[in-house]
C-alpha positions in Angstrom: 2.9 37.2 5.7 5.2 34.2 6.1 4.5 31.0 4.1 3.6 28.0 6.1 6.2 26.0 4.3 9.3 26.3 2.1 8.9 27.4 -1.5 9.9 24.7 -3.9 11.6 27.1 -6.4 12.8 30.6 -6.5 9.8 31.6 -8.6 7.3 29.9 -6.3 4.3 32.0 -5.2 4.6 34.0 -2.0 1.4 34.4 0.1 -0.2 37.8 0.0 -3.0 38.8 2.2 -6.4 38.4 0.5 -8.0 41.8 0.4 -11.6 42.2 -0.8 -11.4 38.9 -2.7 -14.3 36.4 -3.1 -13.9 33.1 -1.3 -12.8 30.4 -3.7 -10.9 28.2 -1.2 -13.7 25.8 -0.5 -14.2 25.0 -4.2 -10.5 24.6 -4.8 -10.4 22.2 -1.9 -13.4 20.3 -3.3 -11.8 20.1 -6.8 -8.5 18.9 -5.3 -10.2 16.2 -3.3 -12.3 15.2 -6.3 -9.1 14.6 -8.2 -7.8 12.5 -5.3 -4.9 14.8 -4.6 -3.4 15.8 -1.3 -2.2 19.3 -0.5 1.4 18.0 -0.8 0.7 16.4 -4.2 -1.0 19.6 -5.6 1.8 21.8 -4.2 4.5 19.6 -5.8 2.8 19.5 -9.2 2.2 23.2 -9.2 5.8 24.0 -7.9 4.4 25.7 -4.8 4.7 25.2 -1.1 2.3 23.1 1.0 1.6 26.2 3.1 0.6 28.3 0.2 -2.0 25.8 -1.0 -3.3 25.5 2.5 -3.6 29.3 2.8 -5.3 29.6 -0.6 -7.8 26.9 0.4 -8.6 28.9 3.6 -9.0 32.2 1.6 -6.1 33.7 3.5 -4.0 34.6 0.5 -4.3 35.6 -3.1 -2.6 33.9 -6.1 -1.1 35.5 -9.2 -3.1 35.0 -12.5 -0.5 32.5 -13.7 -0.5 30.5 -10.5 -4.3 30.3 -10.3 -4.4 29.2 -14.0 -1.8 26.5 -13.3 -3.7 25.2 -10.2 -7.0 25.1 -12.1 -5.3 23.3 -15.1 -3.9 20.6 -12.7 -7.4 20.2 -11.1 -9.0 20.2 -14.6 -11.4 23.0 -13.8 -11.9 26.5 -15.3 -11.4 29.5 -13.0 -14.9 30.6 -13.9 -16.3 27.3 -12.6 -15.4 28.5 -9.1 -18.2 31.1 -9.4 -21.4 29.4 -10.5 -24.6 31.5 -11.0 -28.1 30.8 -12.3 -28.4 31.0 -16.1 -29.6 34.4 -17.3 -29.0 36.7 -20.2 -29.1 39.8 -18.1 -26.3 40.8 -15.7 -27.7 43.6 -13.5 -25.2 46.1 -12.1 -26.6 45.6 -8.6 -26.2 41.8 -9.0 -22.7 41.6 -10.5 -20.5 39.2 -8.6 -17.0 39.9 -7.6 -14.8 37.1 -8.8 -11.1 36.2 -8.5 -9.1 35.4 -11.6 -5.9 35.9 -9.7 -3.6 38.9 -9.4 -3.0 41.3 -6.6 -5.0 44.4 -5.6 -7.6 43.9 -8.3 -11.4 43.4 -8.3 -12.9 41.5 -11.2 -16.5 41.3 -12.3 -17.8 39.2 -15.3 -20.1 41.2 -17.5 -21.2 38.4 -19.8 -23.5 35.6 -18.5 -21.4 32.9 -17.0 -22.8 30.2 -19.3 -21.8 32.0 -22.4 -18.9 30.2 -24.0 -18.3 32.2 -27.2 -17.4 35.5 -25.5 -16.2 36.7 -22.1 -16.0 40.3 -20.9 -14.4 41.1 -17.6 -14.3 44.5 -15.9 -11.4 45.0 -13.5 -10.6 47.7 -11.1 -6.9 47.7 -10.4 -5.6 49.6 -7.4 -2.4 51.6 -7.6 0.4 49.0 -7.8 -2.0 46.2 -8.7 -0.5 43.5 -10.9 -1.1 40.1 -12.5 2.0 38.6 -10.7 5.7 38.3 -11.1 5.6 35.7 -13.9 3.9 36.0 -17.3 0.8 34.0 -17.8 -1.0 32.5 -20.8 -4.3 30.6 -21.5 -6.1 28.9 -24.3 -8.3 31.4 -26.3 -8.2 32.8 -29.8 -8.1 36.5 -29.0 -8.0 38.9 -26.0 -8.7 42.6 -26.3 -7.6 44.9 -23.5 -9.5 48.2 -23.3 -8.6 50.8 -20.7 -11.6 52.7 -19.5 -9.8 54.8 -16.8 -6.3 55.3 -15.6 -3.4 53.4 -17.3 -2.1 49.9 -17.6 1.4 48.5 -18.5 1.2 45.3 -20.5 4.4 43.3 -21.1 4.7 40.6 -23.8 8.2 39.2 -24.2 10.7 42.1 -24.4 8.0 44.5 -25.4 6.1 46.7 -23.0 3.1 48.9 -23.8 1.6 51.6 -21.6 -2.2 51.9 -22.3 -4.1 54.9 -21.2 -7.9 55.6 -21.1 -9.4 55.0 -24.5 -6.5 52.7 -25.7 -7.2 49.2 -26.9 -4.7 46.4 -27.3 -5.4 43.1 -29.2 -3.2 40.2 -28.1 -3.0 36.5 -28.3 -3.7 35.1 -24.9 -1.6 32.1 -25.7 1.5 34.3 -25.7 2.9 34.8 -22.1 2.1 38.2 -20.9 1.8 40.2 -17.7 0.3 43.5 -16.6 0.5 46.1 -13.9 -0.9 49.5 -12.8 2.3 51.4 -12.2 0.5 54.5 -10.9 1.1 55.2 -7.2 -2.1 57.1 -6.7 -4.7 56.3 -9.4 -6.7 53.1 -9.9 -7.3 51.7 -13.4 -10.5 50.3 -14.8 -9.9 47.8 -17.6 -12.1 45.6 -19.9 -10.8 42.2 -20.9 -12.7 40.9 -23.9 -11.9 37.2 -24.6 -13.1 34.9 -27.3 -14.0 32.2 -26.8 -14.6 32.3 -23.1 -11.6 30.8 -21.4 -11.5 31.8 -17.7 
């Protein structure tokens, strides 16, 4: 897919077709307007093209984890606020909502109640080749535990790379830029992200 505009920098996000992703564009547009920002102003602040922001607001593309975090920070909203649900202590399997925390070829569901701020548990199904994005990302939280339920996941932090397989757990600081990818060409991966306090 060709961006409807020129990227502002060599590391600017490239539009990718949104596949099986929840619709977040309307709430991003609402947050942008609530901040009194035009598409051009948000694109400039986020170092993205006007066309990419326009596509994202129409749910016609996905953003990397880092890019979505950056946009939400500029709009002063949490990613999780894009998916409001009624307050409850029970999250039924049949009622779990697919959310979009960024990344490509990934399906996320939140296992903890959305109002809980001390702990956040996310279950992700990552298709072969699925990834967080080309650039490392970071966010404000005290700790993040990555636990692989099925398949494998490569996690890169700085110059270090770790391949996690089913049953492996990896404790990291979410404030340290990191990225991840499912390098398998054939097998999906299922991963739990356990974050404290809740940050996304």
